[in-house]
N, C-alpha and C positions, 0 to 999 in steps of 0.2 A: 620322672625321666624328665620330663622335660626344663625341670629346673635345675637338676641337677646337671644336663645338657649346657643349659645358660651360665650356668656359674662357672663350669669349667672353658665352656667357649670366652667368656669374658675374662678369666685369667689367664688364657693365652693372648686375647687381643693384649691386656695391661702388660703384658712380660715381652711379648712382642716391641710394644712401643718402646721400652725399657734397652731392647735390642737396635733399634734403630737409631734410638737420640744418642746410644756410645758407640755406632759405627759413623754415623752423620755429624758429630760433633768432632769428633777425631780428624776425620777428613776435612773438616773445615777448617780447622785450626790448621791442617799441614799446608791448607790451600791458603794461609795468612790472614784469616778472620780473628776477628780480636775475640775472647772468651764474654763480655759483654756482648757482642751483637750476636755470637751463637747462640746466648742465654736468651734473648729477646724473640729468637729467628727458628732456628732448629730446637731448641729445647722447648719453645712455648706448643712451636707445630706437632714437636713430640709428645706432649702429653694431649694435645689435641686430636691425635692419632685415631683413637678409639671413637669420636664423635665422627669425624670424617668416613672414618671405615663404614662403621654402620649405617653412616645416612645415607651413603652412597648407595652401597648393596640394597638397602631397603628402597631407596629410589627404586634402581633398576628392576625388584620384583615387584614395582607398583605398590611396595606397604606407606606411602608417605605422607600419613599421618603419624605413624613410629617417627619418620624425618624430625617431621616441627617439633614434635614432643620433646624431641630427645634433646634438640638445638636449645629450644627455650627451657626446656627444664634442668639439663647441664649449665645453663649459664642463671640461673635462679638457683641451684646448688653450689655454684662457685661460690657467689658472693653469701648469701645466706649461712650456709654450711662452713663453707673453706674459709672467708675471713672469718665466721662468727667462731668457728672451734678456735681458729689460730688466734683470737683475740681474748679469748677465756684462759688461754696458756701463759701468754704475756703480751699487756697493751700493745697496738702495731701503731708506729711513729712513721708516718709516711711523708715520702719526701716531696718538697713544694713544686716540684717538676711535675710529679707523678697524678698528684690535686690537679693541677692548672691544666696541664697538656693527657696524660695518659685516660685518667678517667672523665673527662670530657669525649675523647674518642669512644669510650667505652659507651658511653650513653649514648652516641652520636650511632653505634652501633643497633643499641637496644631500640632507638628511637625509628632507623629503617627499618627494620623489623615491623615497626605497628606501622609505619606510613607506607608500604609497601604490602603487608599482607592484607591491609583494609582498604582495599580499592574502592568498593561503595560508598564507606564511610565518608572519606573526601571528597566524594560529588562527581566522580570517574564517569565518565560512559561506560566502562566494563559493568556488566552484570553478574560478574564473579569475582569473589576474591581471589587474588592468586598470586601467586610468587611465580612469575616464568623466566623463561630464559633470558630476556631484555633485563629480570631484573636481577636475574643471578648475575650477569655480568657487570652490571651497575656496582655489586656487592663486592666481587674479584675487583674491579675497578679500587675501591675505598681499602681493597687489601694492598692492593699495588703501594697506593699512597703510603699506606701506613709503615709498609717496608723501608719504603726511600724515604720515609721521617728515620726510621730507625738506625737503616746507615750514616743518616746524616749525624747520629747523636753522636760517634766517635768513640774513643778510650777512655773512659774516665778516669780519674785518677786514682792510683792506689787497688787496680783492679787485680786479682787476684787469679793466678795462671791454673785454674783448679780444674782445667779439662785434661784426663787421660789418652795420649798420644799414643795412638795403635799402630801396629803395623799396616800397610796397605790390603795386605792379604784377610788380617782381620778384623778391618773395619769394614770392607765390603763384605766380607762373610755376615756380618752383624747385619748390616744394612738390606743384607739379601734376607736372610732365616727373620729380623724385624718385619719386613714386607710382606713375606710368604703368611707368615704368623699372623699379620694383619687381615687380610685377604681372607685366609682360613678361618680362622675365629669370629671374624665378622659376619660371616656368610653364616655360621652355627648360632652365633648370639642371636643375629634378626630371625629366622628360622623357629628358636626356640622362645624367643617372646613375643612372636607372633601369635605363638602355639597357646602358651600359658594367658594369654588375651583371651583365645576362645576359649579356653576349658573353664577359664572363671569369667566366663561374661562380661570380660573388660572392654572397653574401646582401647584400638591400637595407641590413641593420642595417650589416654592414660597411665597405660605401661610405659611410652615414651617417657613423659614426665616424670612417672616416680623410679622403677626398678631401672630401668636402661640409664636415664639421666644419670642417676645417682652411681650405675656402676661404671660406666664409663666418664664418669669425672671422679673418682677413685684416685687416677695417679696426680690430679691436680690437688685434693685435697688432703692426700700423704705425703704429696711433697712439700707443701704449705705448714702442714703440721709439724713436722721434722725440720723446713727450714728455722722455723722460729723457736723450737725446743734447742737448737743449735746456734742460735743468736744470730742468724740471716734473716732479719725482717725485711729489708729491700727484695731479697729472693724471692719471698715468699709471696708479697704483695705483687712483687712483677711478673708470679708466673699464673696466678690469678687472674691478673688485667690483662696483662697476655694472652692468655688463654683464651678467655673469653673475648675478646676482640678476635679472634681465630677464628673461635667455632662460628659465627656469627659470617664475617666479611669474607672467611675462607671456606669452611665448611657448610653454611648455608648456600654459599652462592655458587660452590661446585656442584652442590645437589640440587639445584635449582638450572642446573643445566642438562642435568639426566634427567629430569622430569620437571614437569609443572608441580606444583605445590598448591592445592588449591586448602585455605585458610576457613575454617568452621567459625562462626561465632565463638564456642571457647578457646580458641586457637587466638584469635583476636583479643580475648580478656586474658588470656596467659600472656601474651604481647605485652600488653597494657602491663601488666603486673611484674614484667621485666624492667620494663622503663621506669617502672615509680620504684622498684627496688635499688635499681641504679642511683637513681634523684635523690633517694634517702643515703645512700652510701655517701655520695658528695656530700649532702647537708651536715651529715656527721661528721665530716672532715670539720666543720665549726661550731658543734657543739661538747663543751668541757672543756678538753686540752683541745686545743688546735693541731690540725692535722693526726691526731690522733683518734685510732680506734679501739675504748677502751673496755674493760671487761663487761661492763654493763651492758653496753652496745654489742658486745659480741653475745653474751646471753638473750638479748631482744631479738635479733638476728635470728640466731637459734630457734627461739620461740616464734618468728615471725613463717621461717621455713616450717615449723611443725603445723600452722595454724593453716596455712595454706596446700598441704598433703590433707589434711582430714579435707577441707572443702573441695578440693578434686577430686577426692575419694567419693563423697558425699554427691557430689556434680555426675560421677559417671567418666 
C-alpha cells in the first residue's frame, strides 16, 4: 500500500511540476523574459521542484536524513544516469562556455555541500557536522549570484521561440494547480517513503539516496533523453547542469532555513562521492573527443551509478 501511495504521490508531484513550468514560463514570456533565460531559470527550477517540495516537507516533519539523501542522491542521479543514459543515445557535445563556466559552478555547488557538511573534518570548533540556517543563507546567496550570472547572459543568437504563450487565466490556473499538487503530492511522498524505510528496516538516508532521489530526478532524466533524441543536446545538458546547481544552492539552502541538517559520516562520504563524480564529468570533457561525452563514457557513468547503489545498499 505504501509503495503504491509513493508511486502515486510522486506521479502527482512530477505532473504538477509540468503544470507549474508551463504556467510560469508562459507568464515570464508575457513579461518579456527571453526563452533562453526562462529555460535556465523557471524551467530548471520546475524540474527541481520535486526535490524542493519533498525536501522542505521532510524538513518540516523532522526527517532531515531523507532531505540530505534526496539532494545528494538526486545530483548523483542527474550526472551518472541523466547524462550517462543520454550519451548512450547520442554523444553529447558540450559548448565551451558550459565546460568552463557552468560546470565549474556545478563543481562549486558540490564542494560547498562537502565543506559546509563536514565541519569537524575541517578543524572548526563545532562539535557536530551540521548544515545550519547560516549555511542555508550562504547557499541561497550563491543561488542569487548564479541567477545574476544567468540573466547577464542575454539572448543567444538564433534563439527558438518555443515557449507556448497562454491566456493569463490559464497561466495562473496552471501555476495554482501545479503548486497545490506539489504540496499535496510531496506530503504523501515523504510520508510513504518514511513508512517504506521503516517497514524494510532501511535508513531514511538510503531511501532518500535511492528511491526518492531517482523518483524526484525523473523529470530531469526524461527531459534530457527526450531532448537528445530530438537533437536538442544543449537543452539536455543545460537542464541537467542547471537543475544540479539549483538542487544544492536553492533546494538545500531553503531546506536548511527550515531545519538544521545534521550530517552523518555516511552523508559526508556521499557528498565526497558527488564532488568526485562532478570532477569526473569535468575531466571527461578532455578525454577522447574534446568537450564531448561519448557513448563509452555514458556506459561508464551508468556502470558507476550501479556500483554506487550496490555499495549504498550494502552499507545500509
